[in-house]
GUPABA-8429 format. One record per atom (N, C-alpha, C, CB): y negated, x negated, z negated. Coordinates in steps of 0.2 Angstrom, whole numbers, plus 5000, padded with zeros to 4 digits. Each point is the difference from the previous one (the first is absolute). Last residue first. Glycine has a CB too. Layout:
N
YXZ ...
REM end
This chain:
293
449251334790 500250054997 500450014994 499950025010 499349785004 499550044995 500350064996 498949965008 502249895009 499649964996 499450034995 500349935009 501650165008 500250004993 499349964997 501550015002 498550005020 500749964999 499950004992 500149925012 497650144996 500550005003 500649974997 499450035008 498150084981 500449945004 500850015003 499349944992 498050174998 500850035003 500249925002 499850155005 498249944977 500149975005 500850025002 499149904996 498550154988 500650015001 500249965007 499950124993 498149784991 500250065005 500750025001 499149975005 499749854982 499650064999 500250055003 499249944999 502049845000 500050044994 499550075000 500249874995 499849985022 500650015000 500150054994 500249895005 497250065004 500749974996 500650035002 499449974990 498450065025 500350034994 500649954999 499750135003 497949935014 500549954996 500250024996 499649935002 499250205018 500050004993 500649944998 499550124999 498749905024 500749994996 499950024993 500449915008 497750085009 500250054996 500750014997 499150045005 499849805011 500450075002 500050044996 500749955006 498749824988 499450045005 500250065002 499749915004 502049974985 499550024994 499450045005 500349884991 501450005021 500250074998 499550034995 501249985002 498249805007 500150065004 500250064999 500149935006 500049894979 499350025001 500050065005 499649884998 502450014998 499950034995 499350045000 500849914994 499949945024 500450074999 499850044995 500849965004 498649814995 499450045005 500350075001 499649895008 501749974979 499450004997 499650045004 500149904995 501950035014 500150044994 499450034998 501049944996 499049895019 500150075003 500150054996 500449955008 499449824985 499450025002 500150075002 499749895003 502350024991 499550014994 499550025002 500449934996 501049995021 500150064999 499650034993 501149975006 499049795003 499550055001 500150084999 499949925008 500949874975 500350055005 499450035004 501050034994 498949834984 499949965007 500250045006 500249894994 500250204985 499349984999 499749975007 500350004988 501850155002 500049955005 499249995001 501250045005 499850134981 500149934997 500149955004 500650054993 499250205008 499449974997 500149944997 499650124999 501350065020 500149964996 499549974998 501050005004 499950265005 499749935003 500249954994 498950065006 501650215002 500349954997 499649945001 501150055002 498450234997 500149955004 500149924996 499350095008 500950214993 500249944995 500049955004 500750064993 498450185013 500249955001 500249964995 499550025008 499450214994 500650004998 500349925000 500150135004 498149935013 500050044995 500850004997 499050085006 500349725010 499850085001 500250024993 500250025014 499349734997 500250044996 499950075000 500149904996 499049915017 500350055003 500450044995 500049935010 499049864984 499450045002 500350085003 499149885002 502549924995 499750044993 499650065002 500049904994 500749975025 500550034997 499850044994 500649915005 497849965005 500050045004 500750064996 499449915010 500149874981 499450055000 500250065003 499249925002 502249915001 500150034994 499450054998 500749904997 499349985023 500450055001 500250034993 500549945012 498049884991 499750065004 500550064998 499649935010 500849854981 499550054997 499850065002 499749914997 502749985007 499549985000 499450054997 500549935011 502150044980 499550035006 499549985000 500550085001 501049884981 500249965006 499550015007 501350004995 499250114982 499549955000 500049955006 500150014988 501450185009 500249944996 499549954999 501250025003 498250175010 500649975003 500249944996 499750045011 498450114986 499949945002 500749965001 498950014993 500950245001 499449985002 500049925003 499650094990 502250125009 500049944998 499449965003 501250004999 499450264993 499549955003 500349924999 498950094998 502150094990 499950045007 499849975005 499850094995 501749854981 499350005003 500250045006 499549904995 501950054980 499949995007 499250015003 501350045000 499949924974 499450035004 500249975007 499050014990 502450084988 500049955005 499550025006 501149974997 499450104974 499950025008 500049945005 499350094996 501949904979 499449985004 500150055007 499849854995 501750124986 499550044998 499450005004 500549984990 501949935012 499549974994 499550034999 500349905003 501050195013 500450014994 499749954994 501050045007 498249955015 499850054998 500450024994 499750035010 501049775000 499249994998 499850064998 499649915008 502550095000 500049964994 499350014997 500949925003 499550195018 500250034994 500049974994 500750055007 498749835012 499550054999 500250054994 499749995012 501849844996 499549984996 499450064999 500249885006 501650195008 500249984993 499649964996 501150015002 498350035021 500050064996 500249994994 500250065009 498749735002 500550055002 500050064995 500749895006 497049975002 500550024995 500750035005 499050044989 498349855013 500750015004 500450014995 499849945010 497849974988 500150085000 500750015005 498550024999 500649754995 500150015007 500050094999 500849875004 499550054972 499849955007 500350035006 500049894993 499650314989 500349925001 499949975005 500750024994 498250164989 500149995006 500249935002 499250095002 500550124979 500249945001 500049995007 500650014992 498250144986 500349995007 500249935001 499250095006 500249984973 500250065002 500250015006 499550034993 499749784986 499950035007 500550055002 499649895004 499050024972 500750015005 499950035006 500750034991 497249845000 500450054998 500650015003 499150054997 499649714999 500050065004 500650064998 499549915008 500149864983 499550064997 500050065005 499349914994 502249875009 499250005003 499650064997 500349965011 502050054984 499849944997 499349985001 501149985001 499950205010 499950014993 499849944996 500750095002 499949885020 499550045000 499750014993 500550055010 501649844994 499349975000 499450035001 500649935003 501450184996 499949974994 499549945001 501150044995 499550105024 499750034994 499949974994 500550095004 500749795014 499250035001 499750044995 500250005012 502149954985 499649934999 499250035002 501249905003 500550275001 499849994993 499549924998 501250084997 499549975026 499650064999 499949974993 500550105008 500849754999 499650005004 499350064996 501049955012 501350034980 499549964997 499450005005 500949944994 500750215013 499850024993 499549944998 501350074996 499849895024 499550045001 499750034993 500550025012 501349834986 499449975004 499550055002 500749915004 501450194989 499749964995 499349965001 501149984996 500250145021 499650034996 499749974993 500850085005 499649775018 500350044995 499750054995 500749915001 498349965018 500749995002 500550034995 499749905006 497750054999 500349994993 500850015001 498950064993 499949855029 499950084997 500349964992 500350125013 498549725006 500650024997 499950064994 500349875003 498150065019 500150014993 500650034997 498950025000 500449965024 500149944997 500049994993 499649975010 500250245001 499449965001 500049934997 499350115000 502650014992 499550045002 499349965001 500650104994 502249875001 499449975001 499650045003 500449904999 501850144983 499850005008 499349984999 500650105005 501549984977 499649925003 499950035008 500749894992 499250304989 500449975003 499749935005 500850124999 497950064987 500749974996 500649985002 499750074994 497449935009 500650045005 500849964995 499250015015 498049964985 500350044995 500650045003 499050014994 499549765011 500450055002 500350054995 500149935010 498249884982 500749995004 500250085001 500549884994 497650024993 499850015007 500749995005 498749944997 501150024977 500049955006 499850015007 500949964993 499050224988 500049944997 499849945005 500950044991 498450235014 500649944998 499849944997 500650045010 498050154996 500249965007 500649964998 498750005005 499850224981 500549945000 500249985006 500550044990 497050065003 500750025000 500549955001 499750115003 497649984991 500449935000 500850045000 498949904992 498550205012 500650024999 500649945001 499550115003 497449924997 500749975002 500750024995 499149895005 498550194994 500149995008 500749985001 498749975002 500550084976 499950065004 500149995006 499250034993 500949804992 500650035000 499950085003 500349934990 498749815008 499850065004 500550065000 499549915007 500749884983 499250014997 499950055004 499549884996 502650025008 500050044994 499350024997 501149964998 499249935023 500350065000 500050034994 500749965008 498349844993 499650045004 500350065000 499749925008 501549914982 499550024997 499650065003 499949894995 501750005017 500350034996 499550054995 500949915002 498649915012 499950065003 500350054996 500149945011 499849854980 499350035000 500150065004 499449895000 502849984997 499750054995 499250024999 500949944995 501049965021 499550045002 499750044993 500650015012 501649874992 499549965002 499550025001 500749945004 501050184986 500049934996 499449965004 501449994996 499250235014 499550004992 500149944998 500250114996 501049915024 499350005001 499650004994 500350065009 502049934987 499949945004 499150005001 501350005006 499950204988 500049954993 499749945003 501150064993 498350155022 500549964998 499949954995 500450025010 498450235000 499949934998 500749974997 498650024996 499950205019 500649974996 500149935000 500650105004 497350104996 500249935002 500749984997 498849975000 499550245008 500649994995 500249935003 500450124998 496950015001 500649975004 500649984996 499249965006 498050144997 500750004997 500549985004 499750074993 497649875008 500650045004 500749994997 499349985012 498049944986 500450044994 500650045004 498750024993 499849815015 500050075003 500250064996 500249945010 499949814983 499250035001 500050065003 499649895003 502750034993 499550024993 499350005004 500749924989 500750055028 500450054994 499650014995 501049965002 498449875012 499950055003 500250074996 500049935010 500749854984 499450014998 499550065003 500249884996 502250055008 499850024992 499350035000 500749924995 499949985025 500350085001 499750024992 501249995011 498549794995 499650045005 500250085000 500049905006 500949934980 499550024997 499650035006 500149924989 502550035007 499650005005 499350034996 501050025010 500949844976 499850075001 499449995007 500250044986 502049805012 499450014998 499650075000 500049895003 502950044999 499349965002 499350034995 500650005014 501750164990 499949954997 499249965002 501449995000 499050255001 500849965000 500049934997 500350065011 498250174991 499949944997 500649954998 499050064996 500250205019 500649954998 499649934996 500950055011 498050224993 500149935002 500549954996 499050025004 500050245005 500549974994 499949935003 500950104997 497550145006 500249935002 500549984996 499149985005 500650285002 500249964995 500049925003 500650114994 498050145014 500449935001 500149974994 499549985011 499450265001 500249964994 500549965002 499850084992 498150045022 500849985000 500149974992 500149975014 498150194998 500149964994 500649985000 499350064995 499950075023 499649935000 500149984993 499050035009 502050214990 499849965008 499449954998 500350115008 501649964974 499250025002 499949965005 499550024989 502649964998 500050075004 499250025002 501050044993 500249774994 499450044998 500050065004 499249914997 503249984998 499449985006 499550054996 500849985014 501349884974 499850075002 499349995003 500750074990 500849735014 499850024994 499850095002 499649864995 502449955014 499450045001 499750034994 500550035011 501549774999 499750054995 499350025002 500649944991 501949945018 499450025000 499750034995 500450015008 501649784995 499850074999 499450025001 500850004992 501149855017 499349984998 499650074999 499949895008 502950014992 499550055001 499449994999 500750055000 502049845007 499450014997 499450045002 500449914997 502350035001 499650045004 499350004995 501050085005 500849704995 499950084997 499450035005 500249964986 501849885022 499349994998 500050084998 499349915009 503049994991 499750035006 499250014995 501250085008 500649714992 499750064996 499650045004 500149944991 501749925023 499349984996 499850084997 499549895009 503250014997 499450055002 499349984996 500950105003 501049715001 499950064996 499450045003 500649954989 500849915027 499649994996 499850054996 499849925007 502550045005 499550035001 499549994994 500650075008 501449754997 499950064997 499250035001 500949964992 500949895025 499350004995 500050064997 499349935008 503149955001 499650065000 499350004996 501150065002 500349715006 500050064996 499550055000 500649944992 500549915028 499550014995 499950054996 499749965007 502649885005 499550094999 499349974996 501250104997 500649745007 499449985002 499550085001 500549885006 501950124986 499749944996 499249995002 501149945001 500250225011 500050034993 499549944996 501250065000 499649885021 499350055001 500050034993 500250055012 501749824989 499449955002 499350045000 500849925006 501450194993 499849974993 499349965001 501349984997 499750125021 499850054997 499649964993 501050095006 500149785011 499350025002 499750054994 500349995014 502049954984 499549954997 499150015003 501149905000 500850255004 499950004994 499449954998 501350024998 499350005026 499750064996 499849994993 500750055008 500849795001 499349995002 499550034998 500449995008 502050064989 499749954994 499249995002 501349944999 500050215016 499950024992 499749954995 501050075002 499549855020 499550065000 499850024993 500450045011 501649844991 499349965001 499550045000 500449935006 501950164994 499749984994 499449975001 500949994994 500550065026 499650064997 499649984993 501050085006 500349755004 499350025005 499850064996 500549965013 501449984978 499549954998 499450025004 500849904996 501150225009 499750024993 499449954999 501350054996 500049915023 499550065000 499750014995 500750055007 501049794992 499349985002 499550055002 500649915004 501650164988 499749954994 499449985003 501049964994 500450155021 499650044995 499649964996 500850105000 500549785014 499550045004 499650044996 500750005009 501149904982 499649955001 499550035003 500749925001 501350204999 499549994992 499649965001 500850024992 500349985027 499650074999 499650004993 501150065007 500549765000 499350005003 499650074999 500649925007 501550074984 499649944995 499450005004 500849924996 500950215014 499750034993 499649964998 500950054997 500249865021 499450065002 499750034994 500750045011 501149824985 499449965003 499550035001 500549935005 501650164989 499749984994 499349965002 501249994993 499950215022 500149934998 499549974995 500549995011 500050274990 499749965003 500149934997 499250105002 501750104990 500349985004 499749945005 500450114998 498850024983 500549944998 500349975006 500350054990 497450065013 500650034998 500349944998 500050105007 497349974994 500649965002 500650034998 499549915000 497650135001 500750024998 500549955004 499750134996 497549934997 500549955004 500650014997 499249925003 498050174997 500750014999 500449955003 499850134999 497849844988 500250005006 500750025000 499349905003 499750094976 499450025006 500150015007 499449924995 502450034991 499449954996 499550025004 500649904996 502250195001 499350025000 499449944999 500750124996 502149935012 499649964996 499350005002 500949924998 501950205003 499350005002 499649954997 500050125002 502849925006 499449994995 499450005003 500749934994 502150165013 499349975002 499449994994 500250055012 502749954997 499550004995 499349985003 500949984991 501850125019 499349954999 499650014995 499949995012 502850034991 499450034999 499449964999 500750084995 
REM end
């Protein structure tokens, strides 16, 4: 009886016991050689894969997402109108941030008996004792309010505003506000009721915090001098155009800037029109962004 066997190595080969021994040996040798040729590509593929893995560039982690900037608001403030034709009611407010007092403006306010609200910082008070005495000697003209301790924007998250770093935390906002008030009390000024922060910009959470400290927050409706950076003619035109119920913001701490000349002239222009000047404490007011309600 004939017996047959099969041998599988990727290529099929078969033989029978009836074949001569020499021919059987040759077929086995051919199969072995074929297996070697088949193994070579497998070794090469494995080597290339290993080399590629060794030289592979590791994945670069995505950079962390930047913290979202806080939404800032610049509140508006208006006072109750007079309602009389040709008799506008205007509140002049001045920021005394740092630097020296601007006598061009201060002298006009005193000589013309023009009421105004002055927002002072602790830093300004320290370097302007003579101007402070003028304010204190004329309580019928000047209402002094809080502009902060170090003229830092009262925003409770880190952000840069006009190149000035904000307070950056609720604790720092509180220090800015309370530090300004403490300096005012130490200088003999009555406790402030209004606060206006550096840059007049806030986020809503800092507004809520400052209001909880007992302050009204002073916005404005007319930017008179553009941070004391405008020219005299432009400043005069802006302020002189103030209408019934407007709150004007300007600066009284830059005696070398041209804007101060424009402020002084505009005050006289408004007086010539029959404008009624009031301080914030004298009238009812309306501020947006929950700054006065």
